[in-house]
Backbone bond lengths (Angstrom), bond angles and torsions (degrees), N, CA, C in turn:
res aa  C-N    CA-C-N  psi(-1)  N-CA   C-N-CA  omega(-1)  CA-C   N-CA-C  phi
1 M - - - 1.448 - - 1.527 108.12 -
2 N 1.300 114.27 135.85 1.456 117.86 179.98 1.531 109.85 -93.52
3 Q 1.315 114.91 145.24 1.464 121.02 -173.15 1.526 112.64 -62.76
4 A 1.330 117.02 -37.82 1.466 119.90 -179.29 1.529 110.55 -62.09
5 D 1.335 117.14 -43.54 1.468 120.70 178.67 1.530 111.25 -64.64
6 F 1.328 116.53 -39.31 1.462 121.69 179.01 1.529 110.35 -60.14
7 F 1.334 116.40 -51.42 1.462 120.32 -178.08 1.526 111.80 -68.99
8 K 1.330 117.09 -35.21 1.462 120.22 177.22 1.525 109.87 -63.09
9 C 1.316 116.79 -42.01 1.460 121.49 179.65 1.526 110.86 -63.47
10 L 1.316 116.81 -42.88 1.465 120.62 -178.41 1.530 113.46 -80.06
11 S 1.329 117.11 -5.58 1.464 119.21 -179.54 1.527 112.42 -75.69
12 D 1.319 117.29 -14.00 1.460 120.84 177.97 1.531 109.52 -79.64
13 P 1.328 118.64 128.36 1.473 120.63 -177.47 1.529 114.15 -58.39
14 T 1.323 117.53 -37.19 1.471 119.81 179.70 1.519 110.66 -67.00
15 R 1.332 117.00 -44.65 1.469 119.61 179.42 1.528 110.84 -65.88
16 L 1.301 116.69 -33.86 1.469 120.38 176.93 1.529 110.29 -64.00
17 E 1.318 117.44 -43.09 1.469 121.10 177.71 1.527 111.03 -66.40
18 I 1.323 116.88 -38.28 1.472 120.40 176.42 1.520 109.41 -60.57
19 M 1.323 116.62 -44.58 1.466 120.11 -179.53 1.523 111.15 -62.96
20 K 1.315 117.70 -38.69 1.468 120.18 177.68 1.524 110.71 -60.86
21 L 1.333 116.66 -40.74 1.464 120.13 178.02 1.522 111.45 -65.74
22 V 1.325 116.25 -44.42 1.469 120.41 -179.41 1.525 110.28 -64.78
23 L 1.318 117.20 -38.43 1.462 120.71 179.67 1.525 112.37 -69.82
24 S 1.328 117.04 -23.55 1.462 120.00 -178.60 1.529 112.83 -82.92
25 K 1.328 117.07 -15.71 1.465 121.83 179.88 1.523 108.53 -136.59
26 E 1.320 116.38 159.54 1.464 119.26 -179.42 1.524 111.68 -73.46
27 N 1.313 117.55 -46.67 1.463 123.63 178.32 1.517 108.52 -129.63
28 V 1.332 115.84 131.27 1.458 120.00 -179.42 1.522 108.75 -124.97
29 C 1.315 115.35 129.04 1.460 122.11 178.45 1.530 109.60 -80.41
30 V 1.316 116.04 147.85 1.462 120.71 177.47 1.527 110.21 -55.00
31 C 1.325 116.51 -39.34 1.474 119.85 -178.97 1.532 111.30 -62.33
32 E 1.333 117.79 -35.63 1.469 120.77 177.52 1.529 110.91 -65.80
33 I 1.322 115.07 -40.58 1.467 119.92 -178.88 1.524 110.17 -65.97
34 T 1.345 116.66 -45.25 1.467 119.25 -179.99 1.528 110.83 -62.13
35 E 1.328 116.38 -38.45 1.469 120.25 179.53 1.528 111.23 -67.47
36 Q 1.328 117.14 -46.79 1.467 121.27 -177.76 1.527 112.37 -64.95
37 L 1.342 116.27 -39.56 1.463 119.52 -175.95 1.523 113.12 -93.74
38 A 1.336 116.87 -7.12 1.467 122.57 -179.74 1.531 111.93 54.47
39 L 1.338 114.90 45.99 1.460 121.66 177.41 1.520 108.90 -123.81
40 S 1.328 116.20 162.56 1.463 120.08 -178.23 1.527 111.11 -70.55
41 Q 1.317 115.53 153.06 1.466 121.26 179.85 1.532 111.77 -61.11
42 P 1.357 119.80 -43.32 1.470 118.61 178.18 1.533 113.15 -60.62
43 K 1.321 116.68 -38.71 1.472 119.91 179.57 1.530 110.38 -65.82
44 I 1.332 116.99 -44.80 1.467 121.07 178.29 1.524 109.92 -62.52
45 S 1.326 116.88 -43.57 1.470 120.59 -179.20 1.521 111.93 -61.46
46 R 1.326 116.90 -37.29 1.470 120.33 178.14 1.532 110.36 -63.73
47 H 1.323 116.95 -43.41 1.466 120.70 178.32 1.532 110.99 -66.65
48 L 1.324 116.73 -40.80 1.466 120.31 178.52 1.524 111.13 -63.71
49 A 1.328 117.11 -36.45 1.466 120.61 178.63 1.528 110.63 -61.62
50 L 1.322 117.27 -40.33 1.470 120.08 177.93 1.527 111.04 -64.34
51 L 1.322 116.73 -43.23 1.466 120.64 178.68 1.530 110.99 -65.52
52 R 1.317 116.52 -36.44 1.465 121.12 178.75 1.534 110.96 -71.81
53 N 1.333 117.12 -41.45 1.470 120.75 -179.42 1.523 112.40 -64.00
54 L 1.322 117.09 -28.09 1.467 120.78 175.74 1.527 111.77 -86.29
55 S 1.329 116.57 -0.09 1.472 123.55 -179.14 1.523 112.78 65.09
56 I 1.326 116.52 26.36 1.464 120.10 173.37 1.522 108.60 -78.24
57 L 1.330 115.29 -40.73 1.461 121.40 178.07 1.520 110.73 -116.31
58 L 1.313 115.21 152.95 1.459 122.54 172.25 1.518 107.23 -115.99
59 D 1.333 115.73 149.06 1.458 118.77 178.39 1.519 110.50 -118.51
60 Q 1.327 114.58 156.32 1.461 121.37 178.27 1.520 107.67 -145.93
61 R 1.325 115.25 126.14 1.459 120.48 179.06 1.522 109.34 -88.99
62 K 1.334 115.34 131.39 1.463 122.16 173.79 1.519 106.36 -128.59
63 G 1.332 116.06 99.90 1.459 120.18 -175.42 1.512 109.72 65.32
64 Q 1.320 116.52 -126.30 1.465 119.94 -179.49 1.527 112.78 -87.65
65 W 1.326 117.78 -5.60 1.457 121.85 -175.91 1.522 111.61 -100.34
66 V 1.327 115.81 146.91 1.462 121.88 174.57 1.524 107.13 -116.59
67 Y 1.324 114.97 127.12 1.465 121.84 -179.33 1.521 109.38 -109.67
68 Y 1.314 115.97 142.22 1.460 122.12 179.63 1.516 110.07 -116.90
69 R 1.334 114.12 145.56 1.460 120.62 177.37 1.520 108.14 -146.56
70 L 1.305 115.08 162.78 1.457 121.36 178.77 1.522 109.67 -68.82
71 N 1.310 116.62 138.97 1.460 121.58 177.33 1.536 108.55 -71.77
72 P 1.335 117.72 117.92 1.467 119.46 -178.83 1.533 113.40 -69.83
73 A 1.328 117.56 -12.15 1.464 121.19 -178.55 1.532 112.94 -95.19
74 L 1.320 117.28 18.02 1.468 119.55 178.28 1.526 110.24 -65.85
75 P 1.336 116.78 150.14 1.469 119.38 176.81 1.532 111.04 -62.05
76 E 1.311 115.30 157.19 1.468 121.44 -178.21 1.528 112.00 -57.43
77 W 1.329 117.41 -41.27 1.465 120.63 -179.03 1.530 110.90 -63.09
78 A 1.340 117.30 -37.37 1.470 120.79 179.65 1.528 110.11 -68.20
79 N 1.329 116.51 -41.87 1.467 120.12 177.78 1.526 111.49 -62.23
80 A 1.334 116.80 -36.57 1.468 120.08 178.64 1.533 110.44 -63.52
81 I 1.319 116.98 -42.30 1.468 121.34 178.06 1.523 110.14 -64.70
82 L 1.331 116.51 -43.95 1.465 120.45 -178.68 1.524 111.80 -68.03
83 D 1.330 117.43 -29.70 1.470 120.46 174.97 1.529 110.62 -63.48
84 V 1.327 116.31 -40.07 1.465 120.54 177.41 1.530 109.53 -64.99
85 L 1.326 116.42 -44.11 1.462 120.79 178.63 1.529 110.87 -60.99
86 K 1.325 115.87 -41.79 1.468 120.36 179.58 1.528 110.66 -63.96
87 S 1.319 117.53 -42.41 1.468 119.67 -179.93 1.527 110.66 -66.20
88 Q 1.325 117.58 -36.21 1.462 121.01 177.03 1.525 111.02 -67.62
89 A 1.329 116.60 -37.79 1.469 120.79 178.01 1.518 109.90 -64.92
90 N 1.331 117.38 -40.04 1.467 121.26 178.85 1.522 111.03 -64.63
91 V 1.325 117.25 -39.91 1.465 121.26 178.22 1.526 109.53 -64.75
92 S 1.334 117.42 -42.92 1.466 121.31 179.69 1.518 111.01 -62.49
93 Q 1.335 116.81 -42.94 1.461 120.69 179.85 1.521 110.38 -64.37
94 K 1.329 117.16 -41.62 1.462 120.83 -179.83 1.529 110.10 -65.45
95 T 1.320 116.28 -42.88 1.458 120.19 179.07 1.521 110.54 -62.60
96 S 1.330 117.60 -43.08 1.464 121.18 178.08 1.517 110.80 -61.83
97 A 1.320 116.82 -42.04 1.465 120.73 179.38 1.523 110.14 -64.90
98 D 1.337 117.26 -41.97 1.462 121.11 178.45 1.528 110.93 -62.42
99 L 1.326 116.50 -42.36 1.458 120.04 178.84 1.520 110.75 -63.58
100 S 1.318 116.33 -40.28 1.460 120.93 178.96 1.524 110.69 -62.99
101 I 1.315 116.27 -43.58 1.464 120.91 179.88 1.523 110.30 -64.83
102 S 1.330 117.45 -45.81 1.463 119.70 -178.23 1.525 110.63 -66.39
103 Y 1.318 117.56 -33.66 1.458 120.63 178.45 1.525 110.34 -66.83
104 Q 1.327 116.63 -40.00 1.456 121.10 -179.62 1.529 111.50 -68.41
105 C 1.322 117.28 -27.55 1.466 121.32 -177.68 1.521 112.51 -77.63
106 E 1.296 117.80 -21.50 1.473 120.57 -175.33 1.499 112.94 -77.51
């Protein structure tokens, strides 16, 4: 995988959000992604196809559902970038949870 294609793929905000979801769980179903991002299934599938074609994500069909996970064979440099993305996603989730808690307390 070439670095320019990797960064170009992740430069799309929707694909970036998809990656945050995939990084937060081991296997993510397309239906979970569509629900979390509030986007149509065809639109999500198109973005997932790009991530899969670059071998960033792997897919696995279980019955009628397709699950996506991070490709464990990614180059070290790609994993380093995704680790940063994962840590940023964790900070965002914690901040959102804190805001929710403080809002409920008022």
